[in-house]
N, C-alpha and C positions, 0 to 999 in steps of 0.2 A: 504494500500500500504506500503510495507516495506521501511524502510529508506535506501537510497542509501549511500554507503560509498566511500570515496576517499582516496587515499594513496599517501604519499610522500615516496619515496624509494631511497636507495643508493645501487648500484651494484659495484662490483669490479672484477678485473681479478684474475686469479689463484694465481699469486704471490703477490696479494694485493698492487700493485704499482700504479694502476689507479682507480679513483673513478668516478662514474657517478650518478648524481642525477636527478630524474624524478618524474612526477606526473601522476596518472592514476585512473580510476574508477573500474579497474579490475586487481588487483595485480597478481593473478595467471596467467591470460592470458598474461599480459605484460612481466612478468619475463620469461615465456615460449618463447615468441617471441624473447627476448634477447638471451636466451639459444640456440635457433634455428638459430641465426644470421639473423633474419628477420628484425631487426631494422638497417637500413642502416646508415652509417656514423661512428661517433666516437665509439659507442659501438661495432659495427661489426669489425672495424679496430683493436681495442685493446682487442678483445675477452672478453668483460665484461659480464660475465654469473653468477656471484655469488651474491645472495641477502644477504647483510650484515646488512641492517637497514631498518626499515619502521615505519611510523606513520599512524594512521587512523584518518580521519576527517569525519564529517557529512555533510559538505558543500564544494563545489568546490572552493569557494573564499578563505577560510582559508587554504586549501591545497595548492593552487597556491601561496599564500603569504608565506607560510612556505617553499615551494620549493625554491622560490627566496631568502629567508633569508639564507637557507642552502647553496645555490650556491654561495652566497657572503661570506660565512665563509672561513677562512684560512684552509689550509690542516690540520693543527694541531687541529683546533677546530672541523672539520669534523671527524677526527680520534677519538677525545675525545668522541663525542656523539655516535659514532659507538661502541667504546669499552665499554662504560657504558651500552649500550643496548645488545651488543653481544661480551662479553669479549674474547671468543675463536675464533672470526671471522669465525664462521662456516657458510656455505651456508644455509640460512633459508628457501629455497624453499620447501624442503621436509616437513617442519613444516606447511607451509601455504596450501599445497595441501591435507593434511590429513582431 
């Protein structure tokens, strides 16, 4: 049986003014849902469609702990980890669907 993977991800809007942090076991599907405005609430309201950051975990517990940790980060600290991972702030969705 293949190992399941879990993802902590950060999405942003087109102008990179809003950040959304989430956790999922299927990053491609989840980002697609955000892009199609199928995720009701905050992400839909602010048009959060751009994948700017993600981390991969082998177990859900550590993924959830990391998501909570990132959610508690200041905006500045979130921007720092995003820029270290993705300096050009490009939408990484095309890379994960290849």
